[in-house]
N, C-alpha and C positions, 0 to 999 in steps of 0.2 A: 487532080493535083499531082504534080510531078515529085520527084524525089527532092526537089529544092524548094518546094512549098509554093509554086506558081500555079495560077488557076487559068483554066481555058475555057470558061463559060462564055465569054464575050461580052460580060456585063461589066469589065474592068479594064477598058482599054487603056485610060490614062495609067493605070496602074503598071500595065505591060510596056507602055514607053518609058516609064521610070526605071523599069528593070533592063529594057535595052540599052538605056543611055549608060546605066552602071556596069553591065557586061554586055558588050556588042555581039551581034550574032557571029562574028568570025571567031569568038573566043572558044578554046577547046572546052568540051564538056568537063565539070569537075564532079562527075558521078564516081561510082566505083571505079577502082583502079584496073588499068587494062591488064596487069599481070597479077598473078596470085601471090602478094607480097605481104599479107597480113601477119600478126604476131605468132599465130598458129602455124603459118607456114614457116615462118623463121625457126619455131621451135622443132618442127618436123625436119626441117633442113639439118639443124644441129644434131638431132638424134641419128639420122641418117649418116651423117659424116662420121660421128663417133662409133657407128656399128661398121664402119670400114666402107661404107659404099660411095664415099667421096670425101675429098679432104680440101677442097677449095672454098674460099671464104663465100658468105651469102651475098647475093647480088645486091647493089644499093637500089634504092627506090627508083622504079620506072626501068629496071632491067629487063622485065618481060615485055618490052616494046614489040609492035608488029614486026615480023621479019627478022628477030634476033634469033640466032641458032641455040638450041638448047644446050645448056652447060653440063658437063659430066658431074655425076654426083647428085643432081637435082631433078626432082620430078620434072618432065617438060611442061613447058607453059601451055595453057589451053589456047583453042583456036581463037583468032580475032572475033571480037563481038560483033554483032551486026550493026549497021549504021544507027538505027533508031535507038536512042539509049533508053526508051520506055520498056522496050523488049528485051534489053540487056540483062543477063544473067550473071550472077557470081561464078567465078571459076571454083570447081570442085576443090574442096580442102583435102589434103593428103592426111591419111590416118597413121599416126605415129605407131611403131612397133610397141605393143604392149610390155614385152619384156626385153628391153635393150640389154646387149651383152656388154660388158666393160672392155676397155681397150686391151689390146695385146701388150704384154709387158715388152720392152725393147730388148733387142739381142743382146747377148753378152758383149761386153766391151764397147757398146754404142750407148752414149748418154741419151736418156730420155727427153722428150720434148718440153718446151718451156712455155709457159702461159704469157702472152704479151701483157703488160701493165695496162695497155690501153683497150684489151679486149673484152667483149661482153661476156657475162657468165656462161651463155650458151654457145660461144664460139669454140670450135676445137683448137688445141694447141698446134702451133706451126713451128717449124725449124728446129733443129737440134741446139741444145744449150748445155750449160753445166748440170752437175747432178742435183736434182730435185726429187724430193721424195713424195709419191703419190700413192695413196692408199688404194688397194685393190678392192674390188666387190662392187655392189651397187651403188648408185650414186647417193649421197647423203646430203641433206638441206645445208645450206650455207652456214647456218648457225650452229652446226654441229661442232663441238671443241675439238673432236678427232680428226676433222679434215685438215689436212696439210696443203697449202698452196703457196706459190712464190709472192702472191700480193696480200697484205694482211688486210682482213676485213675491217671496215670503217667502224669506229664506236659510236655509240649513241650521243647526241648532242650534250645531255647532261653529263654524261660519262667522260666526253671529250674536253668539257669545259673545267671539269674538276681537276685540281692540282695533282701531279703525279706524286705518289708518296716517295719520300726521301729516305735513303738508308739511315739507320740509327747510328747516332754519333757514339763512337766507342768511348768507354769510360770504365771506371772500376767496377769489377764484377761484385753483384751483389750476392752476399752468403746468407742463405735462408737457415734457420735454425734446424738441426737435423732432429727429426721426430723419433722418440724413443718407443719402440714397439713394446706392447704389453707382454708381460711373462706369466706363466702360471705359477711359479713359486721362485724363491730366492733362496741362497744358503748352499749346504754342500750336499743336497739331495732332496728328492720329493717328501712330502710328509707320508705318514704311514695310512692315512685314511684316504677314501676316494674324495676326488674334486668336486663331486656332484652328490645331491642328496640321494640317499638310499632307502631309508625306512621312515615311514610318516609317523607321528606320535599317535598313540592309542586315543581313540574319540569315544565320549559319552553320548549316546543318542538322545539323552534328556538334557544335555548341556553343551550343545555345539557351539554356542557362544563362547566356550572356554578354549577352542582352538587358537592356536597362533599361526600365523603364516611363516613359511621359511625365511622369507626376505620382505623388508618394507623399504621403499625408496621414495623420496620425495624431494622437492627443490622449490626455489623462487628467487625473485629478484626484488630488491626494494632500494630505493635511493642509489647509492654508489656502492651496494653490496649485493652478492650473488650467492645464494645459499644452495647447498647439497648437503643431503642427510640420508643415511642407510643404516638399515640394521639386518645383519645376516647371522643365520644360525651356524654355530660352528661346526668343525668336521666331526668332533666327538659326539656331540647331540645328533647330529645327521646319521652317523653309523648306528646308535644306540636307539634311535627312534624317540628322543626326548624333545620336548618343546623348547623353543628358544627362550632363554632366561631373560635376555636384553629386551626391554620395551623402548620404543621411541614415540615421542610425541612432538610434532611441530603444529603451531597454532599462530594466528593473527589475530590481536584484540584492537578494536577501534578501527578508524579509517582516516585517510588522508596522510599527512605528515607527522600527525601526532599517533598514528598505529604503533603498537608494540609486537614485536615478533618474539615469540618463545620457542626455544628448542630444548626439550626435557629428555634425558635418557637414564634408566633405571636398570640395575642388575640384581636380580634376586639372589638369596643366599644359595650357596652351593649345596647339592645333595639334600635338598628339601622338596617334597611333593608339590608345593604350591608355590614354588620361586616365581614362575612367570605371572601368577595372579598378584603376588606382593608387587612386582616391578611395574604392572600396570596400573595398579592403586596407586601407587607412589607418584607416577607421572599424572595420574587424573587429579589426585589432590592438590599437586603444586600448580597445575594447570588452572584448577579453580581460583586457587588463592591469589595467584597472578592476575588473572582474568578481571576479578572483581576489583583489583587495585592499579589496573594498568594506565589510567589516567595519571594517577600521582606518580607512578613509577616512570612514564614517559617523560613527565616534567622533570623529574630529578635527574634522569640521565642527560637530557639536552642541557640542563643547567648545571652538570658536573657535580651534584651534591654527594660526594662519596660517603660520607659519615651517614647521612640519612638512608642511602641505599643499603649500605652494609648492614645497619641495624634492623632496617625493614625487612629485608630479604632474609636475615637471619631468623628472625620472628617467624615469617612465613614458612620457611622450611621446618623449623621445630614444629610448628602447628600441624603441618602435613604429615611428618613422621609420626607425631603423637597420635594422629587418627589411625595411621596402620599398625601402631602397638595395640591401640584400644580395639581395633578389629581382630587382631590375634587373639585377645583375651576372650572376645565373643566367640571365636572358633574353638576355644579351648586348648590352644597351643601356646608354646613358649614363644615370646616376642622375638628373641633371636632366630627362631625358625620362620618367621613370618616379617623379614627384615629385607631391605633393599638399599644399595647405595644410589644415591641420586646426584646428578650433575645437570646443570642449566647453562643456557646462553641466552641474553637479552640483547636486542638491537632494534633501534627506532628506524621508521620508514623516511625519517627526515634526512634528506640529502646533504645538509649542511652539519650534520652530527655523525662522528665518526668514533664515538666511545662505545666500546662493546663491553658488556659485563658478564663476568662469570661468576657462578656460585654453586654451591652443593656440598655434600657430604658423602665420603667414602672414596674408594680408590678409583683411579683412571688416569687421564692425562690431559693436559692443555698444552699445545704446541703452536709455534708460529713460524711460517716460512717466509723469511724475508732477505732479500738479496740473494737468494740461491743458497741459504743454509738455514738449518733447523735450530730453533731456540726452544728449550723446554721450560716454559714460564708457568708450570703448576705451582700455586701458591705454596710457600714453605711454611709448616706448622712448627711453631716453637714449642719447648717443653712447657711452657706456661699454659698453653692451650690445652695440653693434656692433662694438666693438674685438675683433680675432681673439685678443688676448692675446699673452703672451710665447711665444717660440718654444719648441718641444717638440724632444726628443732627435732628432737625426738630420735636423732641418730647421733650417738656419741655425747661429748660434752655440750652443755648449753650455754652460749656466749651470753653476755650481758644485755647486747641489744643486737637486732637485726641488721642486715646490711644496708636496709634504707633509713637506719637511725632510730626505729621504734625501739624503746627500752622494754625489756621483759621485766615484769614487775613481781612475778612468782614463779617457783618452781613446782609443778605439780608432783614432783617425785615419781612420776610413772617409769617403771624399769621396764627396758626392751626385753621381751621374752627371749630366751636362748633359743638358738637356732636348731632345728631338728638334725642338720647334718654337722657332724664334728670331723674335721674343722669346717668351718663355713666356708662355702665356695666364693671366691673373689667375684665381684660384681663385673658383668661384661665391660670391656673397655669403651669408652664414649667416644664416636666418631668426632672429630673436630670439624667446625664449619669452616669452608674455604671460600675465600671471596677475592676477586680481582677485577678492577676496571682499568682498562687500557684504551689507548687511543691509536687506531690503525691508520697506516700509512698507504698511499696508493701503491698496489702491487703485492700488498701483504696476503697471506693466506692463513687464515686462523682455523686451528684444528681442534675440536673437542671431541673426545673419544672415550669409550669404557675401556676397562682393564685388557679386553681381548685384543685391542689393536694398541694401546699404550706399551704394553709389555714387549712385544716384538719390535716396536719402533725403538723403544730405549736398548734393546737386547741385540738386535741384528742389524748392524750397520748397512748391510746391502738393501734390506729394505727402505731404510730412510734414504739412501742414494738414489734408488730407483724412483721412489715417489717424488724426489727432486726433481729430476730430469722429466718426469712426466707433468709437473705442476708448475715449475718456476715459470715457464714461458707459455704463451699462447693463450691466456686467459682461462677462465674457468671451464672444466669440461663438462661435457653433456651427462644427464644422468645414467646412460648405459656405460659412458666411459668410467665415470665416478665409481660405480659399482665393480667394474672390472679392476680398478686400481686398487680397491678396499679389500678385494678377494685375493690379492697376492699372497699366497701362503708361505708360512715358515715351518720348518720342521722342529717340532716339539711345543707349537703354540696352536691349540685346537679349541679354544673358546669361542663363544659367540663375539662378533665385531659389530659395534655400533660407532659410527663416527657422523660429526656434522662439521663442515668445512664453509668458511666465509671468505670469499675473494673480493678483494677492493679495487674497484675501478681506478 
């Protein structure tokens, strides 16, 4: 069989006739080309030309015909093949130089060569032209972005079809709110104590559960509100190695939109050994009381039953603090030595309800950041609330009837025994119950805090201004950012800081 696929076994004469009619005997053979003009030969010729061995264009197809003189810069054509095409062999291929050297730079004052737009990538440049930059060094692939040529590389079909991006239309510049960096302190100077904890509280090996962490951080998001809560040991307690007297409790009761979120914070009495225990128990007692009545409380909040909420929460608070005083009697200490202030915040998970309920007993603060300004919305206590009220049976004069309308039918004549102390000490002042139910607006930030943060907020305007710049825009901060903001120190205020903030979407 020949290279064209014809057979010469003599069994297919008719097939040979058909072949002769289509291609007559006088036709020139269409076997391998007479000249070495393959793609490899062209590549070798281009490499040789770039190496300075020749600068002529490669010959067109058929340039190596018999009798043609060899061209300079090209390998000589092979000898003419024998007449019989069956014994014809291909011309030897030229071996390219494995390490082609780059073209020499143009002499000074002489412009470099320019690439013809219609030239193939492997053809050498011809003719002087204008200034065109060519990178020196070994050849780089065509898709290398650092290669510079006079002809831009064609783009891919999908890239060419895509519309070219238009320049932006000039308009009024958008001004982004400038972020205010956190600061370690505000005021006329740094506080006396160190900014970080120094001494740990003394631990009892038999009562390790009594230890209190230096910092407690928590947060959540329900409905349209985002909650951040933190309790940090004060600089004074950190320096002396005393436990944190503030206690923080965050809890959710129930599920779905009827769920109720409670934030409770308590502060133990100053300069008492068990202040941190009293604060923790106050939070635990109010947490149990609210949790057992959370369904009714959630319904009252969503229905805006202010009177029912105030009376019910007042009763739960008195019951919880009463158990705290009873525990003090069991411990054999005075009730005022095992007391705590208690402040709580209630909010529902219903996104349609924006009523926020505050209640509690004792000092602290309730603030609202609205439209870039702080509002002190701590419920004011009137003098009537501090009045101890009429005397009860067994103490002082006996009335004719009880406050509930029950008449006293007889006087037993029991005389109150004299006090062993002369003069008798005044009873401790009774802390008034504080209550407030407010409706939040989008963008508000409601802040409930203990006295450790409420006092510097009221006494140092720079702290309030700094927190305004940090919280007024940009939405609720993250937990770490909220902790950093609460820890901004002020000289002269070294108590524990406990705060809970609610941002409205």
